N, C-alpha and C positions, 0 to 999 in steps of 0.2 A: 403401371398396370401391366399382368402377364399378356394382355391382348384387348384389341381395340371392339372386337365382336365376340359374343359369347352364347351359348346355348341356355336356356332355362334349366336350373339345376346344377350347372357347371361351377366347379371351385374356382374362384377368382384370386390371384394373390396381387397385393399392393405392396410395392416396396418405396419407402419413403427416407430420402437421404436430407435431412435438414441441414441447413448452412451451420458453419462453426459458431458456438456460443448459443444454439437453440436446441431444444429437446422437447422432450413430454409431447411425443407427436399423437395426435388424434386423426382418426380417419373415419369418414361417415359416407353413408349412401343416400340417395334422394328418396329411396322408399323404405318400407317399414323393416328391412332386412337388418340382419345382426352383423356387425363386423367382428371379428376375432382378433385380437393382437396376440401375434406369434411371438414377436420379440420387439425391440426397440424402433425396429425399421421396417419389419414385414407384419402385413395385415391382411386376413383373408375374409371373403364372403361369399355365399352360394348366390350365383345370378338368379334375380327373380324372374318371372315372366314379363317383364316389361324393362323398358330402358331405364338405366340408373346414372345418374351424375356423382361421380366420387369427388369428395372433397378431403384435403388433409390440411391439418395446421400444426404449428408448433410453437412453443412458447418460448420467449427471451430467458437466458438462464443468469443466474447471479452467483458471484463468487466471494469469497471472505478476504478481507484486508488486514493483515495482520503487522502489529509494529514492534519492532526490537528497538528499545531505547537504552541509551547508556547515559548517564549523568542526570542533572536536575532541570526539567523543563518540560513543557506540556505540548503532546503532539496531537492536533486536531485532525481526522479523517475519519469517514465512514467505515464502519466495519464490513458491510456487504454493498456491493455495486454490481449492476448489470453489464453484462459483455458490451463494449462498444462506448460506455458510457466515460465523460471525462470526469475525472477524480481528483479534487484539490487537497493537497496536504499543505497544512499550516503549522507551523512550530512556534512557541514562546518561550525562550530561554527563562529561569528562574534569575532571580535578583543574584549579582554575582557570577552568572554563567555566560556563555557565548554559544551559539551554534558552531560545530566544526564540521558537520557533515550530514548529508541527506544522499542515502542510495537506495538502490534494489538490485537484485539478481534477476528479477522477472520482468522489468519493464525499464523503459527509458523515461526518464524524469526530466520534464522542462521547466525553465523558470530560474529565478535567482533569489537571494535574500531568503526571508523566512517563508517563503510560498513557492511549492513545486506542484505541477499537475502531470496527469498519464492518463492514456486512454486504457480502460479495464480490458485486460486479456479474456481468454476462456480458460483461465484457471485462477486458482488462488495466488495472490501476491503477497509479499513481505517487504514493508519499508524499513529501513535501517537509519536511525536518527542518533547522531553524537553531540552532547554538549559537554562544554569544557569549563572547569572551575577556573573564574578569572579573579578570585578573591585572594588578597595578598596577605602576607603575614609581615607585621614591621618588628624587626628586631633591633632592640637599642642596646648599646654596651657603653660603659664608662671606664676609662682607662686613665689612671692618674701616674702623672711622672713618665709617661712613654717616650717623651723626647729627651729626657735628662734635664729639661729646666725645671727647675724648684716650682712647685705651685702651678704648674701645668696641668690642667684638666682638658680632656678631650673625649667628646661624645661621638661615636660612629652610629650612623642608623643604616639600615639595609632593607630594602623593598624587594620582598621575594629573595631570589638569589644573584640579581642581575645589576639592579641599579644602586647605585652608593648615593647616599644624600651627604653633602657636604657637611664638615664638622663644625661644632661651634666651641670656641674657647674662650676660655674665662682666666683670669689672672687675680690674684689676691693683692 
């Protein structure tokens, strides 16, 4: 309030500074007088000829949660959350994929495995999730006479590009 005591007819200014994460402030007075909103934090009214009680309230704000996903899988998280709310992010990789990372530039994520939590700040959040393709390609080849031994057959199999599968030989 601009003052604690006022004369009837005097312009009274009320300044409200809501906590972080709150806005949409409303100011009211206990009489039938009119309160005028000057801006988001400033309100005025004309002092009536009786004592007044000034009240102010603000509402909790909600913010967006965006997901940036790479690879194949599902990300379950709310699209909107209130400031201060604990939000859970759950991921489910598609068949043949695994989770490689969950991160955010906006919040600190807690937890491990396929689930993380964070406290919703007073701004929008982006969650980054990456899934890696774990499917392998089996490559088989047949080489005849590679060792110089007549009738020698040899089959090599490679899983991906790292693991060699032992060969099977047959002789006629």
